[in-house]
C-alpha positions in Angstrom: 48.9 0.8 -2.8 48.8 -0.3 -6.3 44.8 -0.6 -6.8 44.5 3.7 -7.2 47.5 3.5 -9.9 45.7 0.6 -11.9 42.6 2.3 -12.1 43.6 5.7 -12.8 45.9 4.0 -15.7 43.0 2.2 -17.2 41.0 5.0 -18.0 42.7 6.5 -20.5 43.0 3.2 -22.6 38.9 3.8 -23.3 40.0 7.0 -25.2 42.4 5.2 -27.6 42.8 7.2 -31.1 40.8 10.3 -29.6 42.2 13.4 -28.2 42.6 14.0 -24.4 41.0 17.6 -23.4 43.5 19.6 -21.6 41.8 19.5 -18.4 42.9 15.6 -18.2 46.3 16.5 -19.6 47.8 18.2 -16.1 48.6 15.2 -13.8 46.6 12.9 -12.0 46.6 15.1 -9.2 43.9 17.0 -11.0 41.8 14.1 -11.9 38.5 13.6 -10.0 39.0 10.2 -9.1 42.2 11.1 -7.3 40.5 14.4 -5.4 37.2 12.1 -4.5 39.6 9.2 -2.5 41.6 12.6 -1.0 38.2 14.1 0.3 37.2 10.5 1.5 40.0 10.4 3.3 39.5 13.6 5.1 36.2 12.7 6.2 37.1 9.4 7.3 39.6 11.2 9.9 36.8 12.9 11.4 33.8 9.9 10.9 36.0 7.1 12.6 37.1 9.0 15.4 33.4 9.9 15.9 32.0 6.5 15.9 34.5 5.0 18.2 33.5 8.1 20.7 29.8 7.2 20.1 30.5 3.2 20.7 32.5 4.3 23.7 30.1 6.5 25.6 26.9 3.7 24.6 28.9 1.0 26.4 29.9 2.8 29.5 25.9 3.4 29.5 27.1 7.2 29.6 23.4 8.2 29.6 22.9 6.7 33.2 26.3 7.3 34.7 27.6 10.5 33.0 27.8 13.8 35.1 29.6 17.5 34.5 29.3 20.2 32.5 29.9 18.2 29.4 26.9 16.0 29.8 23.9 17.7 28.3 26.3 17.8 25.3 27.4 14.4 25.0 23.6 13.5 25.8 22.2 15.4 22.7 25.2 14.4 20.1 24.9 10.7 21.1 21.5 9.8 22.6 19.0 12.4 22.0 16.7 13.8 24.2 12.8 12.3 22.8 11.7 9.4 21.8 10.4 9.2 18.0 7.1 10.5 17.3 4.4 8.3 15.7 3.5 10.5 13.0 5.8 12.0 10.7 4.1 15.3 10.9 4.0 15.7 14.7 6.8 18.2 15.5 7.0 19.7 11.7 5.9 23.3 11.0 1.9 23.9 11.4 -0.4 22.7 8.5 -0.5 24.9 6.2 -3.7 27.0 6.2 -5.9 26.2 3.1 -6.7 29.3 1.0 -10.2 30.8 1.7 -12.2 33.0 -1.0 -11.4 36.5 1.1 -7.9 36.0 0.8 -7.5 35.1 -2.7 -5.5 37.5 -4.0 -3.1 37.4 -0.8 -2.7 34.0 -2.0 -2.1 34.7 -5.5 0.5 37.0 -4.2 2.6 34.9 -2.4 2.6 32.1 -4.9 4.2 34.5 -6.8 6.7 35.4 -4.6 7.3 32.0 -3.8 7.7 30.8 -7.6 9.7 34.6 -8.1 12.1 33.6 -4.7 12.6 30.1 -6.4 13.4 30.9 -10.0 15.4 33.8 -9.2 17.9 32.1 -6.4 18.0 28.8 -8.5 18.5 30.1 -12.1 21.2 32.4 -11.0 22.8 29.8 -8.7 22.7 27.1 -11.9 24.1 30.1 -14.5 27.0 31.2 -11.7 27.5 27.2 -11.0 28.3 26.8 -14.7 30.5 30.1 -14.8 32.9 29.3 -12.0 33.4 25.6 -12.9 33.9 26.1 -16.7 35.4 29.2 -17.4 38.7 31.1 -16.6 39.6 33.9 -14.5 42.0 37.0 -14.9 42.0 36.2 -18.7 44.0 39.0 -20.5 45.4 39.3 -24.0 48.8 37.4 -23.2 47.7 35.3 -20.1 44.4 32.7 -20.4 43.8 33.1 -17.0 43.2 30.2 -14.9 40.5 27.9 -13.8 39.2 27.2 -10.4 39.2 23.5 -9.5 38.5 22.5 -6.1 34.6 22.0 -6.0 35.0 21.2 -2.0 35.5 24.6 -1.5 32.6 25.7 -3.2 30.6 23.2 -1.3 31.9 24.4 2.3 31.2 28.2 1.1 27.4 27.1 0.4 27.1 25.1 3.4 28.9 27.8 6.0 26.2 30.1 5.0 23.2 27.8 5.1 24.3 27.1 8.6 24.5 30.4 9.9 20.9 31.0 7.7 19.7 28.1 9.6 20.9 28.8 12.8 19.8 32.6 13.0 16.4 31.6 11.9 16.2 28.8 14.4 17.1 31.4 17.2 14.4 33.9 16.3 11.5 32.0 15.7 9.9 29.2 17.8 10.7 25.9 16.6 9.8 22.1 18.2 11.9 20.8 21.2 15.0 18.9 19.3 15.1 15.4 20.3 16.9 13.3 17.6 20.9 12.3 18.4 23.0 15.1 16.8 25.4 12.3 15.0 22.6 10.7 12.8 22.7 14.0 10.7 26.1 13.0 9.6 24.8 10.4 7.5 22.7 12.9 5.5 25.3 15.6 5.7 28.2 12.9 4.3 26.3 12.1 1.1 24.9 15.8 1.1 28.6 17.1 0.4 29.3 14.3 -1.8 26.6 14.7 -4.0 27.0 18.5 -3.6 30.9 17.8 -4.8 29.9 15.3 -7.9 27.7 17.6 -9.2 30.2 20.7 -9.4 32.9 18.4 -10.3 30.8 16.8 -13.6 30.8 20.2 -15.0 34.3 19.8 -16.1 33.1 16.9 -18.2 29.8 17.6 -19.6 27.3 20.3 -20.4 25.1 22.1 -17.9 22.1 21.0 -19.7 23.1 17.5 -19.6 23.3 17.6 -16.0 19.9 19.5 -15.6 18.4 16.6 -17.2 20.1 14.1 -15.2 18.7 15.6 -12.4 15.3 15.5 -13.3 15.4 12.2 -13.9 16.7 11.3 -10.2 13.4 10.5 -9.0 14.1 6.8 -10.9 17.3 5.8 -8.2 15.0 8.0 -5.7 12.3 5.1 -6.3 14.8 1.9 -5.9 16.6 4.0 -2.9 13.2 4.0 -1.0 12.6 0.2 -1.7 15.7 -0.4 -0.2 16.1 1.7 2.7 12.4 2.7 3.7 10.7 -0.8 2.0 8.2 1.6 0.4 5.5 0.3 -2.4 4.6 2.7 -5.5 1.6 3.0 -8.1 1.6 1.6 -11.4 1.6 5.6 -12.6 4.8 6.0 -11.1 6.8 3.1 -12.4 5.1 4.6 -15.8 6.5 8.3 -15.3 9.8 6.7 -14.2 10.0 4.8 -17.9 8.9 7.5 -19.8 11.7 9.9 -17.8 14.2 7.4 -19.0 13.3 6.8 -22.5 13.1 11.0 -22.7 16.7 11.1 -21.2 18.3 8.8 -23.2 16.8 10.5 -26.5 18.5 13.7 -25.2 22.0 12.1 -24.7 22.2 9.3 -27.6 21.1 12.7 -29.8 23.6 15.3 -29.0 25.6 16.6 -31.2 28.9 14.7 -31.1 32.2 16.9 -30.1 35.6 15.7 -31.5 37.5 17.8 -28.7 35.8 15.4 -26.1 37.3 12.2 -25.5 35.6 9.0 -24.1 37.5 9.7 -20.7 35.4 12.9 -20.5 32.2 11.4 -21.0 32.8 8.4 -18.9 34.1 10.9 -16.1 31.0 12.8 -16.3 28.3 9.7 -16.6 30.4 8.1 -13.3 30.1 11.6 -11.3 26.5 12.2 -12.4 25.8 8.7 -11.2 27.3 9.4 -7.9 25.4 12.9 -7.3 21.9 11.0 -8.0 23.2 7.9 -5.6 24.0 10.1 -3.0 21.2 12.7 -3.5 18.7 9.9 -3.3 20.3 8.6 -0.3 19.9 11.7 1.5 16.7 12.6 0.9 15.5 9.4 2.0 17.8 9.3 5.2 16.2 12.8 5.9 12.8 11.1 5.3 13.4 8.8 8.2 15.2 11.6 10.3 11.7 13.4 10.2 10.1 10.4 12.4 11.6 12.6 15.2 9.9 15.8 16.4 12.1 18.3 14.4 11.2 21.3 11.7 12.6 21.2 8.2 14.9 24.2 9.6 16.2 22.2 12.3 16.6 19.7 9.6 18.9 22.3 7.9 20.6 23.4 10.6 21.8 20.1 11.9 22.7 18.8 8.5 25.0 21.8 7.7 26.5 21.7 10.8 28.4 18.1 10.4 28.7 19.6 6.6 30.9 22.6 7.6 32.8 20.5 10.3 33.4 17.8 7.3 34.2 20.0 4.8 36.7 22.5 6.6 38.2 19.6 8.4 39.2 18.0 4.9 40.2 21.3 3.3 42.5 21.9 6.3 44.0 18.5 6.2 44.6 19.0 2.2 46.2 22.2 2.5 43.4 23.4 0.2 41.6 26.1 2.3 44.6 28.4 2.2 45.4 27.8 -1.6 41.5 28.6 -2.6 41.7 31.8 -0.2 44.7 32.8 -2.0 42.7 32.4 -5.5 39.7 34.7 -4.2 42.3 37.2 -3.3 44.1 37.2 -6.5 40.4 37.3 -8.6 37.8 39.5 -7.2 35.3 38.5 -9.6 35.5 34.8 -8.2 35.0 36.1 -4.9 31.9 37.7 -6.0 30.7 34.7 -7.6 31.3 32.4 -5.0 29.7 34.4 -2.5 26.5 35.1 -4.5 26.5 31.5 -5.2 26.2 30.4 -1.5 23.6 33.6 -1.0 21.3 31.6 -3.8 21.7 28.4 -2.4 20.5 29.3 1.1 17.8 31.7 0.0 16.8 28.9 -2.3 16.3 26.2 0.8 14.2 28.8 2.7 12.2 29.6 -0.3 11.8 25.6 -0.7 10.8 25.6 3.0 8.1 28.4 2.8 6.7 27.4 -0.5 5.9 23.9 1.1 4.7 24.9 3.7 2.1 27.4 2.3 0.8 25.5 -0.7 2.3 21.9 -0.2 4.9 19.7 -2.5 2.6 19.4 -5.2 3.0 23.1 -6.1 6.6 23.4 -5.4 7.0 20.5 -7.7 5.7 22.0 -10.6 7.4 25.1 -9.9 11.2 23.4 -9.7 10.2 21.5 -13.0 9.7 24.8 -14.8 12.7 26.1 -13.2 14.8 23.0 -14.4 13.4 23.6 -17.8 14.5 27.6 -17.6 17.9 26.7 -16.7 18.5 24.7 -19.8 17.1 27.3 -22.2 19.3 29.8 -20.1 22.1 28.2 -20.2 21.8 27.4 -23.8 21.5 31.0 -24.5 24.3 32.4 -22.4 26.7 29.6 -23.1 25.9 28.6 -26.4 24.9 24.9 -25.9 23.2 23.4 -28.9 20.0 21.2 -29.0 19.0 18.6 -31.6 15.4 18.2 -32.7 15.2 14.7 -31.2 17.0 15.9 -27.9 14.4 18.7 -27.8 11.9 16.0 -27.8 13.4 14.0 -25.4 13.8 17.2 -22.9 9.8 17.4 -23.6 9.2 14.0 -22.8 11.1 14.4 -19.3 9.1 17.1 -18.5 5.7 16.0 -19.7 6.3 12.6 -17.5 7.1 15.1 -14.4 3.8 16.9 -14.8 2.1 13.8 -15.5 3.6 12.7 -12.2 2.2 16.0 -10.1 -1.3 15.5 -11.8 -1.7 11.8 -10.8 -0.3 12.1 -7.3 -2.6 15.0 -6.6 -5.6 12.8 -7.8 -4.3 9.9 -5.5 -4.4 12.5 -2.3 -7.6 13.5 -3.1 -8.9 10.0 -3.2 -6.8 9.3 -0.2 -9.0 12.0 1.8 -12.1 9.7 1.1 -10.8 6.3 2.4 -12.3 4.7 5.1 -10.7 5.6 8.6 -9.0 2.0 8.5 -7.2 2.2 5.0 -3.9 3.9 4.5 -3.0 5.1 0.7 0.3 3.8 -0.8 3.2 5.4 0.4 5.0 7.8 -2.4 8.4 9.0 -3.6 
């Protein structure tokens, strides 16, 4: 009971001699670390009973002795219905058709459609994300307005719409027979919730361009997590591009024009939240990669993860009483309602465009499009919200994106080379 106050009390000591921002002047109840522990306690109230139930059904050998109307549900949630597939590609969407000369115009149109859809979805999502988390609502000449503070509610809004879209897609299209135990989605769901929460919360303490650049550099922790979780090995060019990304990010962060109104607490909080986002997101991608050894499509993965995401977030919001408060905020500010709904629509549509682009053109083309999107997002944020970038910072950004494009090029070369390998050999695993 004494650890949390001690940790919270130690952070302001880092800002000695500097002005504390208004965001941190309110109360410790509004500080991100307090909300993080409260949210974690809410998730634990669902995870712990679920874990005990899973252990109970396994000890009872319920798969052999269970009967009744609940048996199919418990079997699907705890045991699954099929064994793992030998190859990861089994049960995924059908292999993408290689473009032919007679359909070049159609392929170009599809590529432009995918690029436009991804850019429109995620650029709009990024602009709205910064607007919701950094600006006030209801401001007048006499009233400064109020900010929306509950990042978890935005995560819930995104996940409930993504769950609905994925469910409708699975219901209307033919999907592989599902075999993975449903509870295994909860690990990726929990880390995905926490990464999204850290992403929203970080915007209270750092600029959007800084966040975008940090997200572009997450390939480094993904490689580290891949070594720990999946025991993967990497080529020399992957380490080289990771080092270039680190140098570029450092150039951007160290060359940023200092703002005297931002305290060390703000800087420290932003760095911690960005680190949390990157760590949780790296675990999510590696865990989902391991789940694809079961027979499933990417949309089934999207549906399963979002089922638990909705369960975790709505349970935590109800326990805190934050759901009603957020709904009251929506009722007071119709502009916020429109922004929150559009934010969720962009997130859900963006996920569908991701699946369609990878299925039609492969991961390399998708990576190029998303890398360009990150560059456009920084430029758009600077134009709309007035962020400044120094010359050295601009060179750092250019170095990061040069390393990302070099990574895509080297990976495509390695993929072509792997097709020429003898049948007994296999290429080194990639991120």
